[in-house]
VOTI-8808 format. One line per 3 residues: number of its first residue (from 0); their letters; for each residue x, y, z of C-alpha. Coordinates in nm, 3 decimals, always signed. Example, Ala and Ser with C-alpha at 12.3 -4.5 7.8 and 13.67 -1.06 7.14 Angstrom:
0> as> +1.230 -0.450 +0.780; +1.367 -0.106 +0.714
//
This chain:
0> mir> +1.476 +2.628 +7.548; +1.853 +2.617 +7.534; +1.999 +2.383 +7.277
3> pvi> +2.360 +2.282 +7.327; +2.538 +2.148 +7.024; +2.765 +1.851 +7.045
6> rss> +3.056 +1.775 +6.816; +3.020 +1.405 +6.763; +2.914 +1.111 +6.970
9> lls> +2.730 +0.783 +6.962; +2.450 +0.868 +7.197; +2.116 +0.690 +7.227
12> lil> +2.119 +0.459 +6.927; +1.824 +0.483 +6.694; +1.751 +0.126 +6.594
15> lsf> +1.748 +0.185 +6.223; +2.045 +0.108 +6.004; +2.111 +0.090 +5.635
18> pvl> +2.243 -0.239 +5.502; +2.607 -0.227 +5.401; +2.870 -0.462 +5.275
21> esv> +3.105 -0.512 +5.566; +3.461 -0.615 +5.502; +3.821 -0.554 +5.604
24> gei> +3.954 -0.649 +5.265; +3.932 -1.025 +5.306; +3.663 -1.286 +5.258
27> plk> +3.404 -1.383 +5.369; +3.170 -1.085 +5.354; +2.886 -0.987 +5.581
30> inh> +2.582 -0.797 +5.468; +2.417 -0.599 +5.744; +2.046 -0.624 +5.664
33> qgv> +1.753 -0.462 +5.839; +1.383 -0.468 +5.782; +1.039 -0.430 +5.933
36> vkv> +0.785 -0.713 +5.951; +0.412 -0.675 +6.001; +0.164 -0.952 +6.080
39> nge> -0.202 -0.881 +6.008; -0.106 -0.522 +5.938; +0.057 -0.468 +6.276
42> pfs> +0.431 -0.451 +6.352; +0.538 -0.792 +6.481; +0.715 -0.820 +6.816
45> gtg> +0.867 -1.142 +6.939; +1.104 -1.408 +6.811; +1.097 -1.442 +6.433
48> efr> +1.252 -1.715 +6.224; +1.411 -1.590 +5.902; +1.557 -1.767 +5.601
51> fal> +1.769 -1.589 +5.341; +1.905 -1.663 +4.995; +2.113 -1.472 +4.741
54> ids> +1.989 -1.527 +4.386; +2.150 -1.448 +4.051; +1.894 -1.210 +3.900
57> esg> +1.964 -1.322 +3.542; +1.986 -1.700 +3.573; +1.770 -1.742 +3.882
60> del> +2.039 -1.964 +4.031; +2.059 -1.982 +4.408; +2.415 -1.876 +4.498
63> wtn> +2.392 -1.881 +4.879; +2.145 -1.966 +5.153; +2.167 -1.895 +5.521
66> dgs> +2.207 -2.264 +5.620; +2.385 -2.390 +5.308; +2.089 -2.604 +5.197
69> ssa> +1.896 -2.572 +4.873; +1.547 -2.427 +4.880; +1.442 -2.658 +4.596
72> slg> +1.283 -2.931 +4.808; +1.088 -2.730 +5.067; +1.064 -2.405 +4.875
75> fpn> +1.291 -2.240 +5.129; +1.616 -2.321 +5.317; +1.582 -2.606 +5.566
78> lgv> +1.678 -2.414 +5.880; +1.598 -2.061 +5.988; +1.788 -1.799 +6.183
81> vip> +1.614 -1.690 +6.502; +1.613 -1.311 +6.527; +1.443 -1.091 +6.788
84> vvs> +1.190 -0.849 +6.640; +1.088 -0.536 +6.831; +0.795 -0.327 +6.704
87> gly> +0.845 -0.485 +6.365; +1.214 -0.401 +6.343; +1.485 -0.663 +6.299
90> svn> +1.851 -0.656 +6.204; +2.098 -0.930 +6.113; +2.444 -0.972 +5.965
93> lgd> +2.399 -1.208 +5.674; +2.703 -1.430 +5.642; +2.791 -1.409 +6.011
96> asl> +2.893 -1.769 +6.076; +2.883 -1.714 +6.451; +2.502 -1.719 +6.428
99> thm> +2.318 -2.050 +6.445; +2.209 -2.170 +6.098; +2.407 -1.893 +5.926
102> tai> +2.684 -1.976 +5.678; +2.954 -1.742 +5.550; +2.905 -1.558 +5.220
105> pae> +3.197 -1.609 +4.979; +3.304 -1.283 +4.817; +3.325 -1.448 +4.474
108> ifd> +2.950 -1.440 +4.429; +2.964 -1.061 +4.401; +3.194 -1.069 +4.099
111> gsn> +2.993 -0.964 +3.797; +2.656 -1.078 +3.931; +2.346 -0.874 +3.993
114> lll> +2.204 -1.031 +4.304; +1.863 -1.057 +4.465; +1.811 -1.107 +4.837
117> riw> +1.519 -1.344 +4.898; +1.364 -1.364 +5.245; +1.127 -1.606 +5.416
120> fsd> +0.970 -1.533 +5.755; +0.786 -1.731 +6.019; +0.619 -1.587 +6.325
123> qvn> +0.621 -1.950 +6.448; +0.241 -1.955 +6.430; +0.148 -1.915 +6.063
126> gvq> +0.434 -2.112 +5.910; +0.713 -2.008 +5.675; +0.617 -1.756 +5.410
129> rlf> +0.819 -1.585 +5.144; +0.834 -1.207 +5.157; +0.789 -1.022 +4.830
132> pdh> +0.948 -0.864 +4.637; +1.306 -0.985 +4.632; +1.549 -0.704 +4.707
135> vls> +1.802 -0.597 +4.448; +2.169 -0.592 +4.549; +2.353 -0.415 +4.271
138> sap> +2.721 -0.491 +4.246; +3.023 -0.390 +4.039; +3.366 -0.549 +4.000
141> ysf> +3.598 -0.470 +4.289; +3.925 -0.598 +4.426; +3.941 -0.829 +4.727
144> lsl> +4.217 -0.598 +4.849; +4.000 -0.289 +4.817; +3.637 -0.368 +4.879
147> ram> +3.407 -0.075 +4.844; +3.172 +0.085 +5.096; +2.810 +0.070 +4.991
150> vag> +2.525 +0.300 +5.074; +2.165 +0.195 +5.105; +1.981 +0.286 +4.790
153> qae> +1.657 +0.095 +4.790; +1.396 -0.026 +5.033; +1.063 -0.175 +4.941
156> eat> +0.746 -0.275 +5.119; +0.505 -0.542 +5.003; +0.188 -0.694 +5.142
159> hat> +0.143 -1.064 +5.077; -0.175 -1.230 +4.967; -0.177 -1.464 +5.265
162> esd> -0.390 -1.499 +5.574; -0.112 -1.368 +5.794; -0.064 -1.064 +5.568
165> had> +0.309 -1.030 +5.621; +0.485 -0.720 +5.499; +0.856 -0.661 +5.483
168> tag> +1.037 -0.335 +5.456; +1.409 -0.355 +5.405; +1.683 -0.130 +5.271
171> dad> +1.926 -0.291 +5.034; +2.293 -0.220 +4.986; +2.243 -0.160 +4.617
174> tld> +2.450 +0.143 +4.529; +2.824 +0.163 +4.505; +2.993 +0.491 +4.585
177> gyd> +3.308 +0.402 +4.397; +3.560 +0.479 +4.668; +3.736 +0.276 +4.933
180> ssd> +3.550 +0.286 +5.261; +3.837 +0.474 +5.423; +3.791 +0.747 +5.163
183> fls> +3.414 +0.761 +5.190; +3.399 +1.123 +5.306; +3.742 +1.243 +5.206
186> qgp> +3.656 +1.258 +4.837; +3.491 +1.597 +4.888; +3.487 +1.879 +5.139
189> gnv> +3.189 +1.734 +5.323; +3.400 +1.575 +5.591; +3.314 +1.520 +5.952
192> dml> +3.476 +1.832 +6.092; +3.248 +2.062 +5.898; +2.938 +1.920 +6.062
195> tgd> +2.999 +2.005 +6.425; +2.718 +2.254 +6.446; +2.457 +2.002 +6.345
198> fvv> +2.452 +1.796 +6.663; +2.201 +1.899 +6.926; +2.169 +1.744 +7.269
201> avs> +2.011 +1.831 +7.602; +2.180 +1.912 +7.930; +2.089 +1.570 +8.069
204> esv> +2.220 +1.372 +7.773; +2.517 +1.144 +7.833; +2.815 +1.179 +7.604
207> qtg> +3.163 +1.038 +7.560; +3.474 +1.205 +7.692; +3.603 +1.462 +7.445
210> dvv> +3.271 +1.517 +7.270; +3.297 +1.889 +7.284; +3.031 +2.135 +7.198
213> sfv> +2.930 +2.474 +7.110; +2.631 +2.699 +7.096; +2.280 +2.726 +6.974
216> egf> +2.018 +2.990 +7.029; +1.802 +3.008 +7.340; +1.542 +3.257 +7.457
219> sei> +1.779 +3.496 +7.631; +2.101 +3.310 +7.687; +2.334 +3.080 +7.501
222> rsg> +2.552 +2.826 +7.668; +2.814 +2.584 +7.561; +2.918 +2.256 +7.712
225> yap> +3.170 +1.981 +7.717; +3.189 +1.621 +7.822; +3.384 +1.591 +8.148
228> agv> +3.608 +1.296 +8.225; +3.430 +0.968 +8.173; +3.077 +0.947 +8.043
231> gpi> +2.823 +1.181 +8.189; +2.598 +1.480 +8.137; +2.701 +1.797 +7.960
234> vwi> +2.863 +2.061 +8.182; +2.761 +2.417 +8.105; +2.969 +2.730 +8.061
237> sip> +2.817 +3.069 +7.985; +2.941 +3.229 +7.665; +2.996 +3.596 +7.588
240> dns> +2.747 +3.854 +7.475; +2.424 +3.673 +7.564; +2.402 +3.582 +7.197
243> vqv> +2.114 +3.449 +6.993; +2.091 +3.310 +6.640; +2.416 +3.121 +6.649
246> ela> +2.580 +2.915 +6.374; +2.897 +2.707 +6.397; +3.183 +2.573 +6.191
249> tln> +3.465 +2.353 +6.314; +3.804 +2.517 +6.264; +4.033 +2.235 +6.376
252> enq> +4.049 +1.957 +6.634; +4.046 +2.201 +6.926; +3.873 +2.510 +6.791
255> flv> +3.548 +2.609 +6.632; +3.402 +2.927 +6.484; +3.088 +3.092 +6.613
258> ayk> +2.883 +3.342 +6.412; +2.597 +3.509 +6.594; +2.364 +3.801 +6.634
261> dpv> +2.446 +3.998 +6.949; +2.125 +4.146 +7.100; +2.325 +4.335 +7.363
264> dgd> +2.509 +4.531 +7.095; +2.241 +4.639 +6.850; +2.189 +4.292 +6.701
267> fgk> +2.526 +4.332 +6.528; +2.670 +4.033 +6.345; +2.979 +3.891 +6.518
270> vlv> +3.226 +3.604 +6.489; +3.458 +3.457 +6.750; +3.691 +3.161 +6.784
273> atv> +3.629 +2.916 +7.069; +3.914 +2.697 +7.194; +3.877 +2.371 +7.381
276> agd> +4.146 +2.277 +7.633; +4.078 +1.974 +7.848; +3.744 +2.032 +8.015
279> tis> +3.729 +2.407 +7.952; +3.627 +2.626 +7.661; +3.772 +2.973 +7.616
282> fgs> +3.642 +3.238 +7.381; +3.840 +3.480 +7.170; +3.744 +3.843 +7.132
285> pet> +3.434 +3.887 +6.916; +3.493 +4.044 +6.577; +3.208 +4.241 +6.424
288> ffp> +3.143 +4.137 +6.066; +2.839 +4.362 +6.020; +2.789 +4.673 +6.240
291> yav> +2.411 +4.687 +6.200; +2.117 +4.470 +6.299; +2.133 +4.130 +6.129
294> rdv> +1.917 +3.822 +6.100; +1.980 +3.457 +6.014; +2.358 +3.433 +6.020
297> aia> +2.549 +3.159 +5.837; +2.919 +3.067 +5.843; +3.149 +2.837 +5.645
300> kls> +3.512 +2.749 +5.712; +3.711 +2.733 +5.389; +4.053 +2.661 +5.541
303> dth> +4.246 +2.704 +5.864; +4.288 +3.072 +5.776; +3.978 +3.168 +5.579
306> lvv> +3.606 +3.177 +5.640; +3.291 +3.315 +5.481; +3.004 +3.461 +5.680
309> acr> +2.660 +3.569 +5.557; +2.347 +3.725 +5.701; +2.031 +3.910 +5.619
312> igg> +2.023 +4.278 +5.707; +1.762 +4.331 +5.978; +1.584 +4.626 +5.816
315> dlr> +1.532 +4.545 +5.450; +1.625 +4.173 +5.461; +1.879 +4.201 +5.183
318> giv> +2.155 +3.944 +5.204; +2.525 +4.015 +5.239; +2.830 +3.791 +5.243
321> rag> +3.189 +3.862 +5.354; +3.520 +3.680 +5.351; +3.740 +3.676 +5.659
324> ems> +4.108 +3.601 +5.707; +4.212 +3.466 +6.047; +4.543 +3.530 +6.218
327> esg> +4.678 +3.537 +6.572; +4.572 +3.901 +6.598; +4.209 +3.833 +6.505
330> idf> +3.985 +3.816 +6.199; +4.022 +4.067 +5.918; +3.705 +4.101 +5.709
333> grs> +3.684 +4.219 +5.352; +3.406 +4.434 +5.215; +3.043 +4.323 +5.226
336> vql> +2.909 +4.186 +4.899; +2.536 +4.203 +4.836; +2.374 +3.876 +4.734
339> nvn> +2.062 +4.017 +4.573; +1.897 +4.356 +4.527; +1.569 +4.221 +4.668
342> pig> +1.475 +4.083 +5.012; +1.569 +3.719 +5.062; +1.503 +3.438 +5.305
345> aia> +1.746 +3.258 +5.534; +2.083 +3.191 +5.371; +2.257 +2.854 +5.335
348> ltp> +2.635 +2.821 +5.292; +2.858 +2.525 +5.219; +3.233 +2.521 +5.144
351> isa> +3.352 +2.325 +4.842; +3.725 +2.409 +4.850; +3.981 +2.621 +5.034
354> drc> +3.885 +2.928 +4.831; +3.528 +2.868 +4.721; +3.182 +2.813 +4.869
357> iva> +2.822 +2.796 +4.751; +2.552 +3.025 +4.885; +2.178 +2.969 +4.833
360> fpg> +1.870 +3.160 +4.944; +1.492 +3.185 +4.889; +1.324 +3.488 +4.744
363> igt> +1.061 +3.656 +4.962; +0.800 +3.926 +4.915; +0.750 +3.997 +4.546
366> ttv> +1.060 +3.793 +4.458; +0.973 +3.431 +4.395; +1.280 +3.264 +4.249
369> ata> +1.521 +3.061 +4.459; +1.882 +3.141 +4.382; +2.230 +2.998 +4.430
372> rva> +2.569 +3.154 +4.358; +2.934 +3.056 +4.361; +3.150 +3.268 +4.594
375> dvs> +3.525 +3.283 +4.524; +3.762 +3.405 +4.793; +4.113 +3.549 +4.764
378> gts> +4.248 +3.683 +5.091; +3.965 +3.898 +5.222; +3.820 +3.965 +4.878
381> lsl> +3.506 +3.783 +4.773; +3.346 +3.776 +4.429; +3.014 +3.622 +4.333
384> gpe> +2.939 +3.433 +4.017; +2.617 +3.494 +3.824; +2.284 +3.410 +3.980
387> aff> +2.167 +3.055 +3.911; +1.794 +3.009 +3.961; +1.699 +2.662 +4.079
390> hpe> +1.325 +2.702 +4.147; +1.077 +2.952 +3.999; +0.837 +2.948 +4.293
393> kia> +0.879 +3.058 +4.652; +1.053 +2.815 +4.883; +1.046 +2.810 +5.261
396> lvr> +1.385 +2.661 +5.339; +1.701 +2.556 +5.156; +1.987 +2.331 +5.268
399> laa> +2.317 +2.253 +5.096; +2.552 +1.954 +5.105; +2.883 +1.959 +4.917
402> lst> +2.941 +1.620 +4.755; +3.268 +1.723 +4.590; +3.450 +2.034 +4.471
405> drv> +3.223 +2.054 +4.168; +2.896 +1.898 +4.282; +2.648 +2.022 +4.542
408> lva> +2.314 +1.892 +4.663; +2.042 +2.155 +4.702; +1.743 +2.039 +4.910
411> fqe> +1.446 +2.264 +4.972; +1.082 +2.288 +5.069; +0.830 +2.452 +4.837
414> lls> +0.637 +2.722 +5.021; +0.286 +2.678 +4.881; +0.266 +2.302 +4.829
417> gdg> +0.508 +2.209 +5.107; +0.661 +1.946 +4.877; +1.022 +1.849 +4.934
420> laa> +1.251 +1.868 +4.632; +1.622 +1.829 +4.566; +1.858 +1.876 +4.275
423> iae> +2.225 +1.830 +4.199; +2.415 +2.142 +4.093; +2.734 +2.105 +3.892
426> vvg> +2.989 +2.383 +3.935; +3.090 +2.502 +3.588; +3.339 +2.786 +3.597
429> ntl> +3.193 +3.040 +3.838; +2.832 +2.938 +3.797; +2.601 +2.647 +3.875
432> vfg> +2.415 +2.422 +3.634; +2.123 +2.239 +3.793; +2.009 +1.892 +3.701
435> pkt> +1.644 +1.784 +3.714; +1.461 +1.829 +4.040; +1.337 +1.519 +4.215
438> fys> +1.084 +1.482 +4.496; +1.214 +1.346 +4.821; +0.857 +1.404 +4.941
441> qdp> +0.539 +1.476 +4.746; +0.357 +1.545 +5.070; +0.407 +1.865 +5.269
444> vft> +0.716 +1.881 +5.487; +0.806 +2.157 +5.729; +1.176 +2.111 +5.796
447> vdc> +1.468 +1.941 +5.623; +1.843 +1.897 +5.661; +2.102 +1.708 +5.457
450> vpl> +2.457 +1.579 +5.489; +2.704 +1.440 +5.234; +2.810 +1.078 +5.270
453> gsn> +3.042 +1.063 +4.971; +3.088 +1.204 +4.624; +2.768 +1.036 +4.501
456> sfa> +2.555 +0.995 +4.810; +2.389 +1.189 +5.089; +2.134 +1.156 +5.368
459> laf> +1.821 +1.368 +5.410; +1.618 +1.409 +5.728; +1.279 +1.576 +5.715
462> ayg> +0.944 +1.600 +5.890; +0.591 +1.569 +5.760; +0.307 +1.800 +5.855
465> sav> +0.029 +1.665 +6.077; -0.248 +1.707 +5.820; -0.096 +1.462 +5.574
468> rgd> +0.138 +1.198 +5.704; +0.061 +1.162 +6.072; +0.338 +1.372 +6.221
471> frv> +0.638 +1.154 +6.165; +0.999 +1.224 +6.080; +1.211 +1.023 +5.844
474> irv> +1.554 +0.978 +5.690; +1.618 +0.892 +5.327; +1.946 +0.820 +5.156
477> ghv> +1.998 +0.962 +4.809; +2.236 +0.834 +4.544; +2.338 +1.049 +4.249
480> vgd> +2.301 +0.878 +3.912; +2.416 +1.107 +3.633; +2.244 +1.438 +3.699
483> sir> +1.949 +1.282 +3.879; +1.887 +1.130 +4.223; +1.764 +0.789 +4.331
486> yse> +1.623 +0.765 +4.683; +1.594 +0.490 +4.937; +1.264 +0.426 +5.104
489> efp> +1.174 +0.633 +5.408; +1.304 +0.525 +5.747; +1.082 +0.680 +6.018
492> yrt> +1.251 +0.764 +6.346; +0.982 +0.964 +6.528; +0.605 +0.933 +6.512
495> tat> +0.502 +1.225 +6.730; +0.430 +1.577 +6.612; +0.692 +1.846 +6.665
498> dyp> +0.758 +2.182 +6.508; +1.127 +2.172 +6.588; +1.410 +2.185 +6.335
501> iri> +1.598 +1.872 +6.235; +1.975 +1.853 +6.212; +2.172 +1.571 +6.056
504> gal> +2.547 +1.531 +6.039; +2.818 +1.271 +5.987; +2.987 +1.102 +6.281
507> spn> +3.222 +0.893 +6.073; +3.256 +0.765 +5.718; +2.983 +0.511 +5.786
510> ava> +2.746 +0.677 +6.031; +2.528 +0.983 +6.063; +2.393 +1.153 +6.373
513> lae> +2.038 +1.275 +6.391; +1.910 +1.540 +6.628; +1.631 +1.787 +6.677
516> dyp> +1.551 +2.076 +6.905; +1.288 +1.890 +7.100; +1.181 +1.918 +7.465
519> ssl> +1.265 +1.556 +7.534; +1.600 +1.603 +7.360; +1.625 +1.325 +7.108
522> mgs> +1.977 +1.254 +6.994; +2.067 +0.942 +6.807; +2.311 +0.787 +6.570
525> wtv> +2.239 +0.585 +6.263; +2.480 +0.365 +6.074; +2.455 +0.417 +5.701
528> g> +2.754 +0.237 +5.562
//
């Protein structure tokens, strides 16, 4: 199956969103809240009536209710907000005064208070019932002139000891990234342009004008596409060399880099520059970065003039990495640098500055340890820092997300157990120091991808195996606290079994795109704040 890759678009919206504080620097605030409600153990569908209150966690004082009334007399606010619920899922902007029985939230209540969000629900059959537990909204002092973007950090599910057996799952905007929302991605190198290659969409998918594309591997042919004028399906253009095993990196607004294995020319490793002009894509002359059979290519753009490319050598599966310097005359590559003396698994690369990237890889065969290294680039010269071992056992897959110039997320899947783990690596000099590993899944997973959201936050997408968790795929948001990671609850987005890879990337400072190589071509976007 051919998988085109799209640069960025809001395609079919996945109806899952993380709660965020929404503001343009003036009061009142809105809190975008989402949850899932079950009645008698089944996801509720229909018209639900919800009541909300913000509570001071220390004093227990009620600071705000949806209708402005006190819950003291009835045990809940007098009037509820009617919200449609589909397959258990609901979403509402708390504080949106345009909604019936919804009052504005004054920004002052967030000053110095640790807040709880309390929720009551009625299916209009079983009466009003409180949903437990209350959800923590952590806050920190911030200026009215510079309100901060928040990332979901916690979601909880509870079953109530009532006849209707309501359960509520909701993510809470409880972690503060510490930067203005306009700077949410710009604090580190993990900005939107570096994520182009992560968006997958089918030939029939509708896209917005200007959502340009690139390549991904197919059985015998790779194609690229672009969005023609207006909104419509991808238009295909054949690309050179009948390539397979393609990886991408955005170069600038109109160009992207393509690294690939060329089966027509001895499986050599090659790189070219693709240029978008209007509704056409032109391809520069391929440059060979490794004149022998390669496997599992990877590429990272460091700057407008420099790149790093890596691959495994087809015969002995040793890994090599090279720096390249781009000019109008082409790409000049420096010497190949060997990553490890032993065979390794598929390589992951992520840039962290204009002259530095991180490379990580699994050990295979008799080599068990998983390794990461710092790669420094000067012109076409590349030097590797010492090996930093981040897991003593074999892993099946590793992904990287640069949170800043000195902090990188490493997410991986353990080979034998299938467990999903992640750790934060601090860049110290020319080496990496890993913090404690945390489980993003203690059940077997078979694919994972990650994307930075800011200097202290990221999103993970992964899939469970059929034997354990019923073949569903989920997203979790992680927030870095010191050298450890705190995760949100899981947000499932697919409940059918697939063996296809997941890709996740950022569309904007407050949204991620989610995609997978799947016959029915799922592509969605998900607001994360």
